[in-house]
C-alpha positions as CSV (number, residue, x, y, z in Angstrom):
1,M,-19.7,-4.1,-21.0
2,V,-16.8,-4.8,-18.1
3,S,-17.3,-3.4,-14.5
4,T,-15.3,-0.6,-13.5
5,V,-13.0,-3.0,-11.5
6,N,-12.5,-5.2,-14.0
7,I,-11.7,-2.7,-16.9
8,N,-8.6,-2.3,-14.6
9,D,-7.1,-5.8,-15.0
10,L,-8.3,-5.8,-18.7
11,S,-6.3,-2.9,-19.5
12,R,-3.3,-4.5,-17.6
13,K,-3.8,-7.4,-19.8
14,V,-4.0,-5.2,-23.2
15,V,-1.0,-3.5,-22.0
16,D,0.9,-6.7,-21.6
17,C,0.3,-7.6,-25.0
18,V,1.4,-4.4,-26.6
19,F,4.3,-4.5,-24.2
20,E,5.0,-8.1,-25.9
21,V,4.7,-7.1,-29.6
22,H,6.7,-4.2,-29.3
23,T,9.3,-6.2,-27.3
24,N,9.4,-8.7,-30.4
25,T,8.9,-6.3,-33.2
26,G,10.6,-2.9,-32.1
27,P,9.5,0.3,-33.5
28,G,9.4,1.5,-37.5
29,L,6.8,-1.0,-38.9
30,L,3.4,0.1,-40.4
31,E,0.5,0.1,-37.9
32,S,-1.0,-2.6,-40.2
33,V,1.6,-4.7,-39.4
34,Y,1.2,-4.2,-35.5
35,E,-2.7,-4.8,-35.9
36,E,-1.8,-8.5,-37.0
37,C,1.0,-9.0,-34.2
38,L,-1.4,-7.3,-31.6
39,A,-4.6,-9.8,-33.0
40,K,-2.2,-12.7,-32.6
41,E,-1.0,-12.0,-29.3
42,F,-5.1,-11.6,-28.1
43,D,-5.6,-14.8,-29.3
44,M,-2.7,-16.2,-27.5
45,Q,-3.6,-14.5,-24.5
46,G,-7.3,-15.7,-24.9
47,L,-8.9,-12.5,-25.2
48,Q,-11.9,-11.6,-27.4
49,Y,-11.7,-8.5,-29.4
50,L,-12.9,-7.0,-32.6
51,R,-10.9,-5.8,-35.3
52,Q,-11.7,-2.9,-37.7
53,H,-15.3,-2.5,-35.7
54,D,-17.8,-0.2,-36.8
55,I,-19.6,1.4,-33.8
56,P,-22.6,3.5,-34.6
57,V,-22.8,7.1,-33.9
58,K,-25.2,8.0,-30.8
59,Y,-26.5,11.3,-30.8
60,K,-28.4,12.3,-27.3
61,N,-30.9,9.0,-27.4
62,Y,-30.7,8.5,-31.3
63,Y,-28.2,6.0,-33.0
64,L,-27.3,7.9,-36.6
65,D,-27.0,6.2,-40.2
66,K,-23.1,6.8,-39.6
67,S,-20.6,5.0,-37.6
68,F,-16.9,4.9,-36.8
69,R,-14.3,2.2,-37.2
70,V,-12.1,1.4,-34.4
71,D,-9.0,-0.4,-34.8
72,F,-9.8,-2.8,-31.7
73,L,-12.5,-3.4,-29.4
74,V,-11.4,-5.7,-26.8
75,E,-13.7,-8.0,-24.5
76,D,-16.6,-5.4,-25.0
77,G,-14.7,-2.9,-22.8
78,I,-11.8,-1.1,-24.2
79,I,-11.4,0.9,-27.4
80,L,-7.9,0.7,-28.9
81,E,-6.6,3.1,-31.5
82,L,-3.2,2.2,-33.0
83,K,-0.9,4.4,-34.5
84,S,2.7,4.2,-36.1
85,V,3.6,7.9,-35.9
86,D,6.7,10.1,-34.9
87,S,4.9,11.6,-32.1
88,I,0.8,11.5,-30.9
89,L,-1.0,14.5,-32.0
90,P,-3.5,16.1,-30.1
91,L,-5.7,15.1,-32.9
92,H,-5.2,11.6,-32.0
93,T,-6.2,12.1,-28.4
94,A,-9.5,13.9,-29.8
95,Q,-10.2,10.8,-32.1
96,L,-10.0,8.4,-29.6
97,L,-11.9,10.6,-27.2
98,T,-14.6,11.4,-29.4
99,Y,-15.1,7.4,-30.2
100,L,-15.4,7.2,-26.4
101,K,-18.0,10.3,-26.1
102,L,-20.1,8.9,-29.1
103,S,-20.5,5.1,-27.9
104,D,-21.1,3.9,-24.3
105,Y,-17.3,3.2,-23.8
106,R,-15.4,4.5,-20.7
107,L,-11.6,3.7,-21.6
108,G,-9.4,3.8,-24.4
109,L,-6.3,3.2,-25.1
110,L,-4.0,5.3,-27.8
111,I,-0.9,3.0,-28.5
112,N,2.0,4.5,-30.8
113,F,4.4,1.8,-31.6
114,N,6.8,3.8,-33.6
115,V,8.6,4.4,-30.3
116,P,11.9,3.0,-28.7
117,L,10.1,2.4,-25.1
118,I,6.5,1.6,-25.4
119,K,5.5,2.6,-22.2
120,N,6.4,6.1,-23.7
121,G,3.6,5.2,-26.5
122,I,0.7,4.1,-24.2
123,K,-1.9,7.2,-23.7
124,R,-5.0,5.9,-21.4
125,I,-8.1,8.2,-22.2
126,V,-11.4,7.7,-19.7
127,N,-14.8,9.1,-20.9
128,N,-16.2,10.4,-17.6
129,L,-19.7,9.5,-19.2
């Protein structure tokens, strides 16, 4: 896992990639298209990631036979959940927060590409373990 100091640097790099994708595509595409574009951008920037990655559910000190799938796990430090919706709902935020709570990851970014200004589509969520 990434240290707290490095997680902020990593977060900036990921957000820069998100800005680059949105600048080149704009809003209105399917989430799957943004996922492909973001993967290409991560490749070009040399960031390591896993796509559609299963993370086992941990309950107390036990791993269950269930898992959840995150859109991206970047550099084994940040969970990314992508959306292309009219607006982020409390359910979307709760989904990412639950992913963070049930895993050992501390930082998640909820990205809604379907906005005119991408800065308005980025929500940073921290799990205060």
